[in-house]
KOLKE-20815 format. One record per residue: y, z, x of N, C-alpha, C in turn. Coordinates in Angstrom, 1 decimal, padded with zeros to 4 digits. Each point is the difference from the previous one (the first is absolute). Last residue first. Layout:
nc2;nc3;nc1;cac2;cac3;cac1;cc2;cc3;cc1
Y;Z;X;Y;Z;X;Y;Z;X;
...
This chain:
nc2;nc3;nc1;cac2;cac3;cac1;cc2;cc3;cc1
112.5;111.1;060.2;000.7;001.2;000.5;-000.4;000.4;001.7;
-000.1;-005.0;-002.4;-000.7;001.2;000.1;000.6;001.0;000.6;
002.1;-004.2;-002.4;-000.5;000.3;001.2;-000.7;001.3;000.0;
000.2;-002.9;-004.4;000.9;000.7;000.7;-000.3;000.5;001.4;
-001.2;-004.5;-002.7;-000.6;001.2;000.1;001.1;001.0;000.9;
000.0;-005.1;-000.9;000.7;000.9;-001.2;-000.4;001.5;000.3;
-001.8;-003.2;003.1;001.4;000.1;000.1;000.6;000.9;-001.1;
-004.3;-000.9;000.2;000.0;001.0;000.7;001.7;000.0;000.6;
-001.8;-002.9;-003.6;-000.4;001.4;-000.3;000.7;000.9;001.2;
000.2;-004.5;000.8;000.8;000.4;-000.9;000.0;001.6;-000.6;
-003.1;-002.0;003.1;001.1;000.2;000.6;001.2;000.2;-000.8;
-004.4;-001.1;-002.0;000.0;001.3;001.1;001.5;000.4;000.5;
-001.0;-004.0;-002.8;000.6;001.1;-000.6;000.1;001.2;000.8;
-002.0;-004.4;001.5;001.3;000.0;-000.2;000.6;001.1;-000.6;
-004.5;000.4;001.1;000.9;-000.8;001.1;001.2;-000.2;-000.5;
-003.1;000.9;-003.5;000.3;001.2;000.7;001.1;-000.2;001.7;
-001.6;-004.0;-002.7;001.2;001.1;-000.6;000.0;001.2;000.7;
-003.3;-002.7;001.7;001.2;-000.8;000.2;001.1;001.1;-000.4;
-004.1;001.4;-000.9;000.1;000.1;001.6;001.6;-000.8;000.0;
-002.0;-000.6;-004.2;000.2;001.3;000.1;000.7;000.2;002.0;
-002.0;-004.0;-001.4;001.3;-000.1;-000.4;000.7;001.8;-000.2;
-004.6;-001.0;002.3;001.5;-000.7;000.5;001.0;000.2;-000.5;
-003.7;001.4;-002.5;000.0;000.7;001.0;001.1;-000.3;000.9;
000.8;-001.9;-005.0;-001.1;000.1;001.1;000.2;001.1;001.0;
002.9;-000.4;-005.0;000.0;-000.1;001.4;-001.4;000.1;000.7;
000.9;-001.7;-005.0;000.0;001.3;000.8;000.0;-000.6;001.6;
000.5;-003.6;-003.2;000.5;001.2;-000.3;000.0;001.3;001.0;
-002.3;-004.1;000.6;001.5;-000.5;-000.1;000.8;000.9;-000.9;
-004.8;000.4;001.9;000.4;-000.4;-001.4;001.0;-000.3;-000.3;
-000.9;001.6;004.4;-001.3;-001.0;-000.3;-000.2;000.0;-001.5;
004.2;000.5;004.0;-000.8;000.5;-001.4;-001.1;-000.6;-000.3;
003.2;-000.8;003.7;000.3;001.2;-000.2;-000.8;000.5;-001.4;
000.0;-004.6;001.6;-000.6;000.8;001.2;000.2;001.7;-000.1;
001.8;-003.3;-003.2;-001.8;000.2;-000.2;-000.3;000.8;001.3;
004.0;-002.3;000.0;000.5;001.5;-000.7;-001.7;000.3;-000.2;
002.3;-003.1;003.5;-001.0;-000.2;-000.4;-000.4;001.5;-000.9;
003.5;-000.7;003.5;000.5;-000.7;-001.3;-001.1;-000.4;-001.0;
000.6;004.0;004.0;-000.9;-001.2;-000.8;000.7;-000.3;-001.0;
002.1;003.3;002.6;-000.9;-000.3;000.3;-000.9;-001.1;-000.1;
004.3;000.7;-001.8;000.1;-000.3;001.5;-001.5;000.4;000.9;
000.3;000.2;-005.0;000.2;-001.1;000.6;000.1;-000.5;001.3;
000.1;004.5;-001.8;-001.4;-000.7;-000.1;-000.1;-001.4;000.6;
004.5;002.3;-000.3;-000.9;000.5;001.1;-001.4;-000.7;-000.2;
003.0;-001.2;-003.4;000.3;-000.8;001.4;-001.0;000.4;001.0;
-000.5;002.2;-004.5;-000.5;-001.5;000.0;000.5;-000.3;001.6;
000.5;004.3;-001.8;-001.1;-000.3;001.0;-000.2;-001.3;000.0;
004.4;003.4;-001.6;-000.7;-001.3;-000.3;-000.9;-000.5;001.0;
002.6;004.8;-001.2;-000.6;-000.6;001.2;-000.8;-001.3;-000.9;
004.1;004.4;-001.3;-000.9;-001.5;-000.5;-000.5;-000.5;001.5;
001.8;005.1;-001.3;000.2;-001.1;001.0;-001.1;-000.9;-000.4;
003.1;004.1;-002.3;-001.3;-000.9;-000.2;000.0;-001.3;001.1;
003.6;003.5;-001.6;-001.2;000.6;000.5;-001.3;-000.6;000.0;
003.3;-002.1;-003.3;000.6;001.4;001.0;-001.3;000.5;000.5;
000.3;-005.0;-001.8;-000.1;001.3;-000.5;000.1;001.2;001.0;
000.8;-005.1;000.6;001.0;000.7;-000.7;-000.5;001.6;-000.3;
-003.1;-003.6;001.3;000.7;000.3;001.0;001.1;001.1;-000.1;
-002.9;-002.4;-003.4;-000.4;001.5;000.5;001.0;000.5;001.4;
000.3;-004.3;-002.2;000.4;000.9;-001.0;-000.2;001.2;000.4;
-000.5;-003.6;003.0;001.4;000.2;-000.4;000.1;001.3;-001.1;
-004.6;-001.4;001.8;001.0;000.7;001.0;001.4;000.3;-000.9;
-002.7;-002.3;-002.9;-000.5;001.4;000.1;000.6;000.5;001.1;
001.2;-004.6;-000.1;000.4;000.9;-001.5;-000.5;001.4;000.0;
-001.5;-002.7;003.4;001.1;000.1;000.4;000.6;000.6;-001.5;
-004.5;-001.0;-000.3;000.3;001.0;001.1;001.7;000.3;000.4;
-001.5;-003.6;-003.1;-000.3;001.4;-000.6;000.1;001.2;001.1;
000.9;-004.5;001.6;000.9;000.4;-001.1;-000.6;001.3;-000.5;
-003.1;-002.0;002.7;001.2;000.3;000.6;001.2;000.8;-000.9;
-004.8;-001.8;-001.1;000.6;001.3;-000.5;001.2;000.5;000.8;
-003.5;-003.6;001.0;000.9;-000.5;-001.5;001.1;001.1;-000.4;
-002.1;-002.0;005.3;000.0;001.0;-001.3;000.8;-000.1;-000.9;
-001.3;-002.8;004.1;000.2;-000.5;-001.3;-000.2;001.1;-001.2;
-000.3;001.2;004.5;000.9;-001.5;000.0;000.2;-000.2;-001.0;
-003.3;003.0;000.4;001.2;000.9;-000.1;001.4;-001.0;000.3;
-005.4;-001.3;-001.9;000.9;000.2;001.2;001.6;000.4;-000.2;
-004.6;001.3;-003.0;000.6;-001.3;000.5;000.5;000.3;001.5;
-000.6;004.3;-002.7;-000.9;-001.3;-000.5;000.9;-001.1;000.6;
000.8;005.3;-000.6;-000.4;-000.6;001.2;-001.1;-001.4;-000.5;
004.9;002.6;-001.5;-001.2;-000.4;-000.4;-000.6;-000.6;001.1;
003.7;003.6;001.4;-000.2;-001.3;-000.7;-001.2;-000.2;-000.8;
002.7;004.8;000.5;-000.7;-000.7;000.5;-000.1;-001.8;-000.3;
003.5;004.3;000.3;-000.3;-001.2;-000.9;-001.0;-000.5;000.8;
001.8;004.9;-000.1;-000.7;-000.8;000.9;-000.5;-000.9;-001.0;
003.6;004.4;000.2;-000.8;-000.7;-000.8;-000.5;-001.3;001.1;
């Protein structure tokens, strides 16, 4: 499960930290479900959330590239070794 941040404003004053924490905690106990919160990884790239979206909701091309860079190693780690 991936928790995406809202892409408006500045991540330093992000208003949904508590929602991310609650969703993460609630989902973390589900068997067989890995939970990944992308708020901090996106903020580590830039605190300007609008850099990743053109409309504050949907990812822009650069937002998709950042998300792929974050998630690809996790997907590769989860895949079994090829025979």
